[in-house]
N, C-alpha and C positions, 0 to 999 in steps of 0.2 A: 797622836800618831802622825808621822811625817807625810807630807803630800808631794806628789810629783805631777808635773804637767808634761804631756808628750805632744810635740808638734811634728807633723809629718809632711814632707815634701817629696813627691814622686808618684810612682804608679801604684796599681792595686797591690802589687807584691809588697811595696813599702807599707801600705795600710795593714796588710796581714802581719807583717813583721812587728809593727807597732802594737797590734793587738796581743801578740805573743809576749812582747816586752812588758806591756801593761800587766799581764797576768803574772809575770815573774816578779814585778814590783809588789803586786797585791799579795803574792805568796810570801814576800819578804817583809810584810807588815806595813807597806805604804798604802796610802789612799790616792787613787788617780783622780785628779781634778781638771775640769775644763777651764778653770780660771788661773791663768799663769801668775797673776798678782798674788794669788793665795797659796802658791806652791813653794815648797822648800827647795825643790830641785826642778830644773827644766831640761828635758831630753829632746834634742832635735834629731830626727831621723831623716836623712837625705838619701838620694839615689846616685851613687857614683857611677853605676852602669849607664844610666841615662845621660849623665854629663859627658861621659866618654863618647857615647854615640853622637851627641850634639857636636862635640869638638871634631869628631871625624867627618861629620857632614859639612861643617864649616870649612875644614881643610879641603874636602872634596870640591866644594863650590869654588874655592880659590884656584885649584888646579884646572878645573873645567872652564874657568873664566865666565861663570854665569852668576846671576844674582843669588845671594844666599837664600832668599825667599823661595826661589824655584827649587833649589836642592832640598831644603828642609820640607817644603810642601810635598815634594816627590816622596821623600822617605816617610813622612807622616802618613800619607795616603796608603802607602804599602804596609805600614804597621797596623793601620786600621783594618785593612783587608785580610791580612794574614800575619798576626803579631808574632807567631812562633816560626814563621817561614817553613811550614811543614805541610801546606795544602797543595794538592795537585789536581789538575783537571784533565781527563782523557780527551784527546783531540788528535787531529791529523798531523803527521810529520810535515814541517814546512817545505821540504823539498820532495818528499815522497808521500803525497796525500792519502794514498791507499793504506799506508801503514800507520798504526796508532801509537802515540807516545803520551807522556804525561807532562802537561805544561805546568810550569810554576805559576802560582796564583799571584801574579804581580800586577799592580794597578797602573803603573806609569811607564815601565821600560819600553813597551812597544811604541809609545808616542812621546818619549822623553825629550825630543828636540822641539816640541811645540809648547807654547806658553800662552797665557792670557792674563789680563789685568783685572784685579778686584780692588776698586777704590785706589787705583794707582800703584798697587802692589802686584808684581809679576809672580804667578804661580804656575805649577806644572799642569799640563793636560793629563787626562787619565781615562782609562777604559771603563766601559759600562758593563753591567751583567750580561747583556746580549753578546758581548765579545766572546764569552766562554761557552757559546752554543754553536752547534755545527751548521745550523740553517739560518738564513736571513729572514727578517720579518718586514713586511711592507710598512714603510714609514719609520722604521727603527734605525738606530745608529749604534755603532760599537764603541764610540768614544765621545767624550763631552763636546769637543769642538767640531768634529765631523769635517775636518779639512780634506779637500780633494787633492789627490796626487795623481797626475796623468788621467784626470777625469773620474777617478774612483775614490770613494772614502775607504776607511780602514775595514778590511775583511775580518771575519771571525778567525781567531788564532793567527792573524797576520801581523805585519810590522810596517810602520811608516818610515820614511827616510830619517836617519839619525837615531832610530830606535833599534832595539834588539829584543829577542825573546829567549827565555831559557826553558829547558825541558829535560825530563828524565827519560832516557832511551834504554829500555831493557836489553836491546840487541847490541849495545856498545860493549866492546871488550875492555877488560881492566876493572879496577876497583871503582873508579868514578864514572858513573853512567850519566852524570849531569853535563849538559853541553848547552851552547848558545847558537843563535842564528841571527844574522843581519843581512840586509840587502847587499847584492854584489857591489864592490867598489864603493863602500860607504865609510869614508874616513871618520865622520863624526861618531858613529856607533863604535867603530874599532878603537878610537881614541878614548872614549869613555870607559870601555871595558879594560883597556890597558892601564889607565890611571887607577881604576878600582883595584886591579891586581897589584899595582905598585904600592898602593896605600893599605892593601890587605883589608879592604872594607867592602861593604855591600853584602846583600843577602845571598848572592850567588856564591861568594866566598864561604859564607856560613854553611850553605848546603853542601859544598864540596868538602869542607873540613869534617862535617858530620858524616858524610859518606865514607870517608877514609877511616874514621874512628869505628864506624859500624862494620 
């Protein structure tokens, strides 16, 4: 009976794909072996989607003129927090606090201009769970670095200079109710959003495309 060895590189979806392919080989009379030296055939299952995402992130880092480690750590943290880009948290509208909207569950956008070093490698700052709550806690902080701007640290559902936040506003007219907010006269935040639109990358673009389809 012929033997096949399946080698998988990629995400959990790739692992599931490999399991299905292994069953197809078994149904076809093959034995799946963990020893590639004992196999008559070797199948390598890779993730082209992930490679495309990495290439887009590298291109984005060049356009933004920031270290690629900052850009990729930013995107990696947000994939960990909300891999499908479909989580929302109810909170106040950034300009009209008495009105409730649904904030994108993004880990870095609000503090994206801030970085820190880990063993000499620059990575992105990120928000903490307390950020997505409506009330402050004594001794708590809303982001990892806790940088003060004008004497204050990041507020819940707030944004620091250079950052922006996205949210779904049910009261907006038109098909796309997803929008963003940044501080007044903040060229860094506006530039990042403009570059992402030009490259057609970023999770905000994904949310907007999904809204149009729906």
